[in-house]
Each structure stands twice: as C-alpha cells, then as structure tokens.
C-alpha positions as CSV (number, residue, x, y, z in Angstrom):
1,M,-42.7,27.4,-148.9
2,L,-44.1,29.8,-150.1
3,L,-41.1,30.2,-153.0
4,V,-41.6,26.5,-153.7
5,A,-45.2,26.8,-154.6
6,V,-44.3,29.9,-156.8
7,L,-41.2,27.2,-158.7
8,E,-43.7,24.5,-158.9
9,T,-46.5,26.1,-160.0
10,T,-45.4,28.7,-161.9
11,T,-41.5,28.7,-163.0
12,F,-41.4,24.8,-163.7
13,R,-44.8,24.2,-164.8
14,G,-45.2,22.3,-167.6
15,L,-41.9,21.1,-167.7
16,G,-41.9,17.7,-165.6
17,V,-40.0,18.7,-162.9
18,P,-40.9,16.8,-160.0
19,P,-42.3,18.2,-156.7
20,L,-39.3,20.1,-155.1
21,G,-37.6,19.0,-151.5
22,I,-37.6,21.2,-148.7
23,N,-34.9,20.0,-146.3
24,P,-32.5,22.8,-144.1
25,A,-31.2,19.6,-141.8
26,R,-29.0,18.8,-144.8
27,G,-27.5,22.5,-145.4
28,V,-29.1,23.4,-147.9
29,D,-32.9,24.3,-148.0
30,L,-33.8,23.3,-151.4
31,P,-31.5,20.5,-152.3
32,D,-33.0,19.7,-155.5
33,L,-31.7,22.8,-156.6
34,D,-28.8,23.3,-154.5
35,L,-30.2,26.9,-153.4
36,G,-29.9,27.6,-149.7
37,V,-33.3,30.4,-148.8
38,K,-32.7,33.5,-146.1
39,C,-35.7,35.2,-145.3
40,P,-35.0,38.5,-143.0
41,S,-37.3,40.6,-141.9
42,R,-37.2,44.5,-141.3
43,N,-34.1,43.8,-139.0
44,Y,-32.5,42.2,-142.3
45,C,-30.8,39.6,-139.8
46,T,-30.8,36.1,-139.6
47,S,-29.4,32.7,-137.8
48,E,-28.5,29.3,-137.8
49,P,-25.8,27.0,-137.1
50,F,-22.0,27.1,-138.5
51,F,-19.8,24.4,-139.8
52,S,-16.7,25.9,-139.9
53,A,-15.3,29.9,-139.5
54,Y,-14.2,30.2,-142.5
55,E,-17.1,30.1,-143.8
56,R,-16.8,33.8,-142.9
57,L,-14.4,34.5,-145.8
58,L,-15.2,31.8,-148.4
59,G,-19.1,32.2,-148.1
60,S,-21.6,29.2,-148.6
61,E,-20.8,26.1,-151.0
62,H,-24.3,26.7,-152.4
63,D,-26.1,29.8,-154.3
64,V,-28.4,31.8,-151.4
65,V,-31.5,33.5,-152.4
66,V,-32.1,36.5,-150.0
67,L,-35.9,37.5,-149.6
68,L,-37.1,40.1,-147.5
69,T,-40.3,39.9,-145.9
70,D,-42.4,42.2,-143.7
71,Y,-43.2,39.8,-140.8
72,Q,-41.9,41.9,-138.0
73,T,-44.7,44.4,-138.7
74,A,-47.4,41.9,-140.3
75,K,-47.1,39.5,-137.0
76,Q,-48.6,42.7,-134.9
77,K,-51.5,42.6,-137.2
78,P,-53.5,39.3,-137.5
79,P,-54.4,37.1,-139.3
80,L,-50.7,37.2,-140.5
81,R,-50.7,37.8,-144.3
82,L,-46.6,37.8,-145.1
83,Q,-45.5,40.1,-147.9
84,L,-42.9,39.8,-150.1
85,I,-41.3,43.7,-150.0
86,G,-37.8,43.0,-151.3
87,W,-35.2,40.4,-152.5
88,Q,-31.1,39.8,-153.6
89,Y,-29.5,36.4,-155.3
90,L,-26.2,35.6,-153.5
91,T,-23.9,33.6,-155.4
92,G,-22.5,31.7,-152.4
93,T,-19.0,33.2,-152.1
94,R,-20.5,36.2,-151.2
95,V,-22.5,35.1,-148.7
96,A,-19.6,36.1,-146.2
97,D,-18.5,38.9,-144.2
98,V,-17.7,42.2,-146.2
99,N,-15.4,43.5,-144.7
100,L,-13.0,41.0,-143.2
101,C,-13.1,39.4,-147.2
102,R,-12.0,43.2,-147.6
103,I,-8.9,43.2,-145.4
104,A,-8.0,39.6,-146.6
105,R,-8.1,40.5,-150.1
106,I,-5.7,43.3,-149.7
107,N,-2.9,41.8,-147.9
108,R,-3.9,37.7,-149.3
109,E,-0.9,38.3,-152.5
110,W,1.7,39.9,-150.3
111,L,1.5,37.8,-147.9
112,V,1.8,34.6,-149.2
113,A,4.8,35.6,-151.1
114,D,6.8,36.7,-147.8
115,N,5.9,34.1,-145.4
116,E,3.0,31.4,-146.2
117,A,2.8,30.3,-142.5
118,R,1.8,33.6,-141.5
119,A,-0.7,34.5,-143.9
120,K,-2.0,31.2,-142.5
121,K,-1.8,32.9,-138.8
122,V,-4.0,35.9,-140.4
123,F,-6.5,33.9,-142.2
124,R,-7.1,32.5,-138.8
125,F,-7.5,35.7,-137.1
126,L,-10.0,36.7,-139.6
127,A,-12.0,33.6,-139.4
128,Y,-12.4,33.7,-135.5
129,I,-12.3,37.2,-134.6
130,N,-14.9,38.7,-132.3
131,Q,-15.1,42.4,-132.9
132,S,-17.1,42.7,-129.3
133,D,-14.2,42.0,-127.8
134,W,-11.9,45.4,-127.2
135,L,-8.5,43.6,-127.9
136,G,-9.9,41.6,-130.8
137,K,-11.1,44.7,-132.0
138,Q,-7.7,46.8,-132.2
139,L,-6.2,44.1,-133.9
140,L,-8.2,43.9,-137.0
141,R,-7.8,47.7,-137.3
142,L,-3.9,46.8,-137.0
143,I,-4.1,43.5,-140.0
144,A,-6.2,46.2,-142.0
145,A,-3.5,48.7,-142.0
146,L,-0.7,46.0,-142.2
147,Q,1.0,47.1,-145.1
148,D,1.6,50.8,-143.6
149,E,3.8,50.7,-140.6
150,E,3.1,54.6,-139.8
151,A,-0.9,53.5,-139.9
152,V,-0.2,50.4,-137.3
153,R,1.6,53.1,-135.2
154,A,-0.8,55.3,-135.3
155,V,-3.7,52.8,-134.7
156,I,-2.0,51.6,-131.7
157,G,-1.5,55.4,-130.8
158,R,-5.2,55.9,-130.7
159,A,-5.9,52.5,-128.8
160,I,-4.2,53.8,-125.5
161,P,-6.9,57.0,-124.7
162,D,-9.6,54.4,-126.0
163,F,-8.8,52.0,-123.7
164,E,-8.8,54.7,-121.1
165,T,-12.1,55.7,-121.9
166,K,-13.7,52.7,-122.4
167,N,-12.7,51.8,-119.1
168,R,-14.1,54.9,-117.6
169,E,-17.4,53.8,-119.1
170,L,-17.2,50.7,-118.0
171,A,-16.6,51.3,-114.5
172,R,-19.8,54.2,-114.3
173,K,-22.0,51.2,-115.1
174,A,-20.2,48.5,-112.9
175,K,-19.2,46.4,-115.3
176,P,-16.0,44.2,-115.8
177,L,-13.1,46.6,-117.2
178,I,-10.8,45.6,-119.7
179,A,-7.7,43.6,-119.3
180,E,-4.5,45.8,-118.3
181,E,-2.8,42.7,-120.3
182,D,-4.9,43.5,-123.3
183,L,-3.5,47.3,-123.8
184,V,0.1,45.9,-122.5
185,S,0.0,43.6,-125.9
186,L,-1.1,46.4,-128.0
187,K,2.4,48.3,-126.5
188,G,4.3,45.4,-127.2
189,I,3.5,45.2,-131.1
190,L,5.8,48.4,-131.5
191,G,9.0,46.6,-129.5
192,I,9.3,44.2,-132.5
193,R,10.8,44.5,-136.3
194,P,9.4,44.2,-138.3
195,L,6.1,45.9,-137.0
196,T,3.7,43.5,-139.6
197,V,5.3,40.6,-137.6
198,G,4.6,42.0,-133.9
199,V,0.4,42.7,-135.1
200,I,0.6,38.5,-136.8
201,D,2.0,37.1,-133.5
202,A,-0.4,39.1,-131.2
203,A,-3.3,38.6,-133.6
204,D,-2.2,34.7,-133.3
205,N,-1.8,34.9,-129.8
206,W,-5.8,36.3,-129.7
207,V,-6.8,33.4,-131.2
208,V,-5.1,31.1,-129.1
209,Q,-5.8,32.7,-126.3
210,S,-9.6,33.4,-126.4
211,Q,-10.5,30.0,-129.0
212,K,-8.2,27.4,-127.5
213,E,-8.0,24.4,-129.2
214,A,-11.1,25.6,-131.0
215,G,-9.0,28.1,-133.1
216,R,-8.0,25.3,-135.9
217,A,-5.9,26.6,-139.0
218,P,-7.9,26.0,-142.2
219,N,-7.8,22.7,-143.3
220,E,-6.2,21.8,-146.7
221,K,-9.6,22.3,-148.9
222,E,-10.3,25.5,-147.1
223,W,-6.5,26.6,-148.1
224,Q,-6.8,26.3,-151.6
225,R,-10.0,28.2,-151.3
226,L,-8.7,31.3,-149.5
227,L,-5.9,31.4,-152.0
228,S,-7.5,30.9,-155.2
229,G,-11.2,32.7,-154.1
230,P,-12.4,35.7,-155.5
231,L,-13.2,36.9,-151.3
232,D,-16.1,38.8,-152.2
233,G,-18.4,38.9,-149.2
234,R,-21.2,41.2,-149.3
235,I,-23.0,41.0,-146.3
236,G,-22.1,40.8,-142.4
237,M,-21.5,37.8,-140.5
238,S,-20.7,37.1,-136.4
239,F,-20.4,34.7,-133.9
240,A,-23.2,34.3,-131.5
241,L,-24.7,31.0,-130.7
242,Q,-24.9,30.4,-134.2
243,W,-24.2,32.3,-137.4
244,R,-25.6,35.8,-137.4
245,Y,-25.6,37.1,-140.6
246,N,-26.7,40.7,-141.4
247,F,-28.3,41.2,-144.6
248,G,-28.8,44.9,-144.3
249,R,-26.5,46.5,-147.0
250,L,-27.9,44.6,-149.2
251,F,-31.0,46.5,-149.5
252,N,-30.1,49.8,-147.6
253,A,-27.2,50.4,-150.6
254,K,-30.3,50.9,-153.0
255,P,-33.8,50.8,-153.7
256,L,-35.7,47.3,-152.5
257,K,-36.6,45.3,-155.5
258,K,-40.2,45.6,-155.1
259,P,-42.8,42.5,-157.3
260,T,-45.1,43.6,-159.6
261,K,-48.8,43.6,-158.6
262,R,-48.8,40.6,-160.9
263,S,-45.9,38.5,-159.2
264,P,-46.7,35.2,-158.5
265,M,-45.2,35.5,-155.4
266,N,-47.7,38.2,-154.2
267,R,-50.7,36.4,-155.3
268,A,-49.0,33.1,-153.3
269,S,-48.2,35.4,-150.0
C-alpha cells in the first residue's frame, strides 16, 4: 500500500493514470502494472501459495519488486514506523531458484540432444526436489555432476560415510533413522552403464516414491519454456506448505541500495 501511494502521488502524478488496484488473489499484487511485490524483513524470507513446482526453474510470469523492510526490529518498538532499507527489481524468470537453475542450465543442451524423455525426468526431479531429504540431496549432487562419471562415483563414495554419520546423530537424538534402502539405491547406481542412466532413473524413482501422483511431468507450455528460457533464477526457493522464498543472496551479495533522505518512499513511511 505504501508503494502504491508513492506511485500514485509521485511517479504517475499528472499523467492521468487511474488509481492502482491491489489484488494478490489474482496471483499478481498490482495487476494494472503486471507487477508482484515481495516485502521480506531482515530474515529475507516470504511465503505464499504456489501453482506449479516448475516455478522453481521458470520463475514468475510477471516481474517482481523486492522491498526489504525493518519490520522484524521495528515491530518491537511501537508505534510501528515501517522503513524501506533496500530494494531489488527482478524480471520474472529471475524469481526462481538460483542453484536448481544453474544445474538445469549446464545439463539442458546435452540432455535434450541425447534423450528428451530423460531430460524431462531430470527437470521434473529438479522441480520437486526436497533437499531436507537425505537421498534427495545426494541425488541432486549426482545430477549436478552428471557429465563427469568420476565425479558421480566420488559423490556416491562420500555419501556412504555420510549416511553412517547422519544415522549416528539421529540415533543419539532418538529421531527416525535414514532408511537403509536409500543407501542401497545409491550404491545400485554404480552397477548401471552408463552411469548417467543410473542416476537419472534413481532421481526419477525418488520423485515417484516421494511425490506419488502429485509429481507430474511438465506440460507442453512448461516444457517449451524449459527448453528456451534463460533459467536465470536469482533467489532460493524451497517447499513448505507454501513456497518459501529466500532473498538473502540479493541483499548479502552487495551493499544495500538505500533510498536517499529525500526519497518519496521514506516520506510515505
């Protein structure tokens, strides 16, 4: 609402632009501008419903302005006086997971050329991966190393002692152990030639077992965008009950862009 107030009274003043609507229920906060608004505080995270898991790779269909506020600290000293302390503007495709996009981008060309069906399996895995799952995280490391068989063997080699270490820690905390079948699944990849096929099949099996019928393949529109899109995500995205967006890398990678003292947003705040 503060942003709309500034746009209407300053940016668009005298241009005959009608009052701007605010309608997050339509999937875009400012539909008149086809613009989304994210307002993280110093925890750098926001959450909201998602429509497709492939948003993690494709991003949003509209651009987003990210407004970093001091809400977490300001709310402790009423009356609340919200301040804007940084901002970033992201084109739609950049509202996607930076690491998953990187892995998809480096593998896209050769995977599609080699076998499109396997390429779709890899993209489906990247869309649905839950990195809090031990096997899922190991498989993601294997997908990242997919073009290097020695690197694939090294990842599996490191996973074996990690499995034992993690289970000792879980046992000490009286928490459920990682299933032995997860380690057997990883070791089984080494017996398949070529190794890339073993990795892709194991990743696909993970999606089927963890997501059941919810883990769908990309539809035709999504697939065409996966083939031709920039895959240039800039943020972190993870599953919870909703999407959890993490904008920390946007503001930690370089100094905050701070409004000047005469900024209209500061006056509105």
